[in-house]
N, C-alpha and C positions, 0 to 999 in steps of 0.2 A: 082675475084679469090684471090686477096690479102686479102680481108676481110674474106673470108672463111678460108684461111691459118691462119690469126690472131686469128679467133675463135677457130680453132683446137689447136693452141699454148696455148690459155688461158685454154681450157679444159684439155690439157695435164698436166698442173700444178696440177690439181686436180686428174686426172686419167693418170698417167705416161704411162700406156699401149698404149695410143695414140701417145706417143713419140717413144718408142723403137719398137712398133708394126709396124710403117711405114717403118722401116729398117730391118724388120725380113726377113731372107733368108734361103735357104736350108741348108747351113752349120750350122747356128745357130740352126735350127730345129734338125739336127742330133746330135749335141752336147747336146742340152737340153734333147733329148729323152734318150740318154745313161745315163746322170746324173739322170734322173727321175727313170729309172729302178733300178739303184744302191740305190738311196735314198728310194724308195718304199720297197725294200727288207729289208733295215735297219729299216724302220719305222714300219713295221707290228708288230714285237715283242715288239718294244719300245713303241708304242702307247698302246698296250694291258697292258704292265707293268705299265705305268704311270697312266692309268685309275684306276687300282687296288690300286696304291699308293694313289690316291685321294679318295679312298673309294667308287668308282663308278663301275658299270658293265664294263667288259672288252671292249665291243663293243663301249663304249663311247669314248675311246681313238681313235679308227678309225674314228668315226663320227667327232671328233674334229680336224681331220687332212685332211678333204676333202673340205668342203665349205670355211673354213678359208684360206686355201692355195690359192684357186682360187681368193678370194676377195683381199688377199694381192697382188697377181700377178697383179691385176687391179689397185690398189690404192697405193702400196708400191713403193719405189724408189731403193731398193737394188736389184742388179741383181742375187745375190747368196743366200740371206737369205731364210732359210727354216722354215716356221711357223708351229707350232703345239704344242702339250703338251710337257712340259719340267718338269724335276724333281722338281725344286724349286717351281714353280708355282703349281704343283700338290700337293706338301706337304702343301703349303699355302691354297690351296682349301680345302684339308682335314681338316685343322685346322679351317677354316672359317665355314664350313657346317657340320662338323662331329657331333656336339652336337645338330643339328636341327632335325635329323631323324635317323632311323635305317639304317645301311649300306645296299646299294643295293635297298632301297625302292624307290617308285615313288616320295615321298616327297623330298627325298635327291636329286634326279635328277632334280626336279623343282628348288631346291635351287641352284644347280650347274649351270643350264642354266641361272637363274636369276643373279647369280654372274657374269657370262660371259657378260650378257647384260649391267649390271652396269659398269663393267670394260671397255667394248667397248664404251659406251656413254661418260664415263669420258675421255678416250683417245682421242676420236673425238673432244670433247670440248677443250681439251688442244691444239690439232692441229689447230682447227679453229681459236682460239684466240691466237695462237703462244705462248703458255705458256710452251713449252718444256724445257725451262731453269729451271723450278721448279725441274726437276729431278737432277739438279746439287747440290741441297741441300743434296743429299745423296753422301757423298764423296767416292772415289774409295777404300780407305783402309777399310771403313765401309762395303761397298759392298763385298769386299774380305773376311772380317771377317764373315759376314752374310752367304755367300755362303759356306764357310768352315764349319761353325756350322751346317747349314742345311744339308750339305753332310753327316756329322756324324750322325745327327738325322735320315735322310732317311735310311742310311745303317743300323743303329740300329733297326729301325722299320721293316726292311725286314728280320731280323734274325729269327723272328717267323715263317716265311714261309720256311726258310731254315731248321729249326729244326722241323717243323710240329707241333707247339704248339700254344695254345691260349695265347696271350699277347697283351698289348696295353699301351698307355700313350701318353701325349701331349708333354713331355719333356724327356730329357735323364735320369734323376733319376727315373722317373716313368717307363720308358721302361726297364731300367736295373733291377729294383726291380721285375717287372712283368716277365721278362725273367727268372730270378733266381728262382722265386717262381714256375714256370712251367717247370723247367728243367727235372723234373722226368717224364714228359709226352712226351719226345722226340720220334718222329717217325723216327726210324733209316733208314728206306728205303727212306723216304723223305730227311733226312739229307744226305744220300749217293748221291742222285740225285742233291740236291742243292749244296753240297760241290764240287762235280765233275764238275758241270756246272760253278761254280764260278772260280775254278782253271783253267778250260779250257779257259774261257773268258779272264782271266788275261793273260794267255799265248798267246792267239790270238793277244792281243793288241801289244805285243812286239816281239813275236817269230815266228808267222806264215808267215809274209811277207818275212823276211830273209830266212826262210826255202824254200819258194816257189821260191825266186830269185836264191837260190843255185842250184835249179833243172834246171835253164836256162829259166824259165818262163818269159814272157814279163812283165816289171815292172808295167805297167798300169793294166794288168790283175791280177797280184799278189796283187796289192793294192785293187782291187775290191773284190777278194776272201777273203782277210784279213778283209775287212769291213763286209763281209757276215758271219763272225764268229758266231754272235748271232743267225742267222738263222739256222746254223748247229746245235747249241745246242738245239734249239727249235725242230727241226726235229728229232734228235736222241732221245731226252728225251721223246717226244710225242710218237714216235714209240715204245720205250721200255715200257712205261706205257700201251699202247694199247695191245701189244703182250702178256705181262705177266699179264694183267688185274690188275695192281697195284692199281688202284683207288679203287677197291672193296676188293681185297684180302689183300692189305697191308695198306689201309687207306690213300693213297697218295691223297692230295687235288689237284683237277684239275680245269681248267677254266670252264668246263661244257658247257651247251648250250649257244651259241652265236647267236642271231637272224641273219638270212640270208636275206639280202635285202638292199635297198637303205636307206640312213640316213633318219630318220623320220622328219616330220615337227613338231616342238615343240613350245609351247607357254610359255614364262617366266611368272612368277607371277608378278602381279602389286600391290601386297599387300604393303601398306606403312609400315606396321610393319616389314615385311621381308626385305624391302629395307633399313629401318633404321638399322636393325641388320647386314646387309651385306655391308653397304656403306663404313665403315672404312676399311674392308678387301679388298673391290674392289679397293679402292684408293691405298692401299699398294701393291696389286698384280699388278696394272697398272704401278706403278712407278718402282717396281723391274723388271717387265717384259720389260718395255721400256728401262731401263738402260742396262740390259743384251743384249737386241736385238740390240739397236743402237750401242753398243760397238763392237759387232760381225760384224754388217753391215759395220761400218766404217773401221774396220780392213781389211775385205775382199775387200772392194771397193778400198782401198789404194793400194792393190797389183796390180790392173789393172788400176791405175790412174783414177779411176772413183770417183764419189761423191754421197753422199746421202743427202736428205733434211730432217733433224730431225723432223720438224713440219709436213711434209707430211708423215713421218714414223709413227707418232702418229695416223694420220688418217687411214693409211693402217692397222696398228695393231688394231685400234678401229673397223674398218669394219670387220676384221677377227674375232674378239670376238663377234660382233653382229651376224655374220654368224653362229658362234658356238652356240649361244643362240637359234637360230631358227632351228637348225638341230641336236639337241640332244647332243651337245658337252659341253665343260666347258672351262674356261679361257685358252688362248693360248698365246704364244709369239715366238720370233725367238730363235731357239735352237742352241747352240754353236756347238755341235758334228755334227748334221745333216747338218748344214750350211757349215761347213768345208768340209764334205764329198761331198756335192753338188758342192762346189767350186772346189775341187780337181778332181771331176769327169768330169769337163769341162762345167758346166752350163754357158750359155752365157746370158740368159735373165730370167725374172720371169716366162716365159712360162714353164721352167723346173718344177716349182711348180705346174702349172696347169696339166702337164702330170703326175706328182706324184699323184695328186688328182685322176686322172683317174685310175691309178694303184691301189690305195687304194679302190676306188669304186668297181673295179673288184674283189678285195680281199673280200670286204664286201658281194658281190653277190655270189661268187663262193667258197671261201676258208674257211669260218667260220666253216662249219661242220668238217673240218680237224683238228681244234684246240680244239675239245671237250676234248681230253685226254692230253692236254698240262698241265704239272704240274706247279702249282703256284710257286714252288721252283725255277724253271728255270727262270721265269719272275723276281723273287726276285733277282736271281743271276745277271740277266741283269741290274737291277737297281743298285745293289751294285757296280758292276764294273764301271758303268757309273758315279755314283756320287762320288766315292772315288777319281776319277781323278780331282774333283773340290776342294778337301781338300788341302789347302796350308797353312801350319803353318809358312812358311818362311816370311809371311807378318808380323808376330810378331817381328821377328828379324830385318827386314827392318825398320819397324816403330820405334822400340826401338832405333836403331842407328840414324835414321834421325830426328824423331820428337816424343818426349815423349807424347805430346798431342794426336797425331794420334794413338800412341800405346795404350793410355788409352781408346780411342774411340773403337779401334779394339778389345781390350781385353774385354771391357764391352759388346760389341755387341755379341762376341762369348759366353761369360759366361751367359749372359741373355737369348740368344737364346737357349742354351743347357739346362739352368736351368728352364726357364719359358715358352718356346715355341716360335714359329716363329713370331707371331704377336707382342708380347712384345719385342722380340729381334730386329726386324726391326724398330719398333717405337722408341725404345731407341736409335738405331743407327742414325735415322734421327734427333732426339732431340739433341743427343750428338754432331753431326756434326754441327748443327746450333749454339749450345752453345759455342763450341770450336771456331768457326769462330767469334762469337760475342766477346768472351773473347780476342782473339788475336787482333781483330781490335779495341777493346776498350782500348788497351794498345799499341799503335803504336810504331814502332821503331823510335826513335828520336836521332839525333846525333848533337853534337856541332861540327862545321866544321871550318877549317882554310885553307889558301891558300898554295898549294904546291909550295915551293920556285922556282922562275923563270918561273912560269906558271900562267894561269888564271883558274886553276882547284882547286876545294875545296873538301876536304876529311875529314873524321872523325878524330878528334884530338887524340882519343885513339888508333887509328890504324896506323896513319901515322905521320911522322915528317912534321909539317906544320907551317906556320906563323900565329900568332893570335895577335889581337890588344886587349889590356885589356879594352879599352873603348867601344868595339863592341862585342856583343854576336850574333853569327849567328847559328840559330837552324834549322836544316833540318828535316822536317817531311816526313816520308816515307809511308804515308797512307792518303786516303781521310779523310776529317774532317766531322764528323756527330755527331748526338746526343749522341752516345755511348762513344765517345772518346774526346768530347769537354772539359769536366771537367778535364780529365787527362792532356790534353795540358795546360790548365790554371794552374793547381797545379804544374806541372813540371816546367813551365816557371817562375812562381813566386819564386820557390825554387832557380832556377839558378840566377835570378836577385838579390835575397837577399844575395847570396854568393859572389857577385861581387860589392864591394863598389865603384870602379872607373867607373862603367858602365854608358855610356851615350846614347848608341844606341842598339836597338834590331832589328835584321833582321830575319824574318821568311822566310826560303828558301823553295819554294813550287814546285819543279820539279815533285814530285810524287803525288801531290794533284790533283785528277781528279774531285773532287766535294767538295763544302762547303755547307752544308744544313743550315736551319734557326737557329737551335740550335748552330751550330758551328759559324755562323755569330755573334750571340749574345755574344758568348765567345770571339771572336776577338774584338768586341766593348768594352767588359769589360776589356780585356787586354790593349787595347789602352788607355782607361780612367785611369786605375790604373797606367800605366807607365807614363802617362802625369803628374799625380800628383807627381810622383817621379822625374820628370825632365828628363825622358828617352824617346827618340823618338821610335816609333814603325814603322818598315818598312817591306815591302814584296819584294821578288825577285823571278824571274822565274815563275811567275803565268801563268798558261795555259790560252789560249784564251777563251774557254767556261766558265771557272771559273771567269775570268776577266769580261766577259759580264754580268754575274749574279751579281757580286759585283757592277758594274756600275748602276744596277737597284735599288740599295739600297743607303742609306745615308752614308754608312761606309767610302767611299773614301773621302767624304767631311769633315769628322771629323778626318781623319787619321793624327796623329801628325807627321809622317814621309812621305815617298814616296813609290811608287811601281816601282821597278827597273827591267829592261829587263833581266839583268844578275847579278849574285852575284859579279862578278868582278867589274862591273860598280858601284854597291852599295858600295863596300869597297873603291874604288878610290874616289868616291864623298863624302862619309861620313868622311873618315880619312883625306882627303885633303893633305896638304904638310907636316903635322907633325904626321905621324902614330906612335903609341906607340907599336911597333911590337916586339914580342919575338917568339922563335921557341919552339914548344911544344915537350915534351919528349914522345916517343912512342916505341913500340916494333914491328917493321915491320914484324918480323918472325911470329908473332901471329895474323896477320891480318885475320879478319873474315868478315868484311864489309867495304865498301868504305867510 
């Protein structure tokens, strides 16, 4: 029995459903069912809208919300994350496949499901080999800038549906020029529907719930009805188009025929040429989707003192995308809005997602004929209202105040995304994040330190009044030492030594040095030899255990002209002996910025 339990525990690490499923009860079932009903109502118009944003048939959005949700419920670790099409990934999908075939064509759908397969396989590989940390190379400010820019791009791309005109473009300048050139073709009936739906949905987000609460309605029910605002817009506008025959009499573009039935079994392409074309986009979509998904999952898990496993999340999202590839969908990830709705509606386990999939399956079987007259302008309004909530220019002010380097990365990401498209924008964001990190770490913060009078503590001589000995230079390095900053350490130290004619000892203080690679070790050896020629001893202090272990495996300690001290205080006491040449540094404590 114990061996069977151990086997289940091991399987549960790969399939978390075996963990929470063993404790599933009637209360959890009731809460999950209610959450599923609410999320299903929200997802029907949203899925249709995001599929059109990706340049795919409307039903593709529903298909992408069925099998992926079930697979994530089996393999994912978040109790509240709702997986499916999202705005940013839909736009990235459109950018990746839009030039490969005509909109709505079978070839375009093959490209979409192949993109989902590649994304899924990439995510699974990252999870299996525990490489989720690679997503950390995309910094949060860059992500915020990218999402802000894509929100603007998405909203701009949907204005053609609101206006009822032909327009297009892969970036903001192209979209703006195309919209201006076609303004003379505005369909005013379509515009009336789209503008009314947009205004209504904006009001619903902030005004409907307070209005319902003022009537004495139960807060939970008021919240549910407020979340169902997009459904009301869909129902009313569809009914109006049908009753007044606006599709034919006024030229209002509608969704049209949506196949009724189960999601089809589809086969991705295994063409190496197509894989090569889509591989880069699949990687970017995977990384962006994972970062967005895991940030939402961690936020919601923290509210209930739960935890998620990022590497297992990669596998869960990967399986969801593979499921989309074989059931007529396109790349998916965890959506912020629907996950928050799922959480607020009381979802207890991932089973809520499975129930949502059943609701969407019933919609695909029974409701698709009812959306024939659904105006595309209403779906465009749904997208615009959803994505404009993602636009946050405050990140520019925050980064400008806090870090000019981050401000440069955010600004460049926004401008490049708007000016050249999503793929160039996000690629530039990743590259800039890495370059900025390398630049910062290649010029580590280093401080000459002295002893705070009457204590054993050592602080920056430029920020504190401290005791210093003119025969001893203590340099504290606040960064690990590796190939990119080793030469900077050498040059800086030599300049300091040259400026101190009375110098007899150098102590490199290493409390923040977590690693010394081979290049840095060679720099330390060079420093030691050069100081030895000058008659100056080279010492280390406060070296961490793992770093010391690696130094012992080299010859460096055997040739070290000085010693390795356990603490900086011990180093100063032993080096200066009975005759310290101490003076007190001048500083401006009120201007302290670092210790």
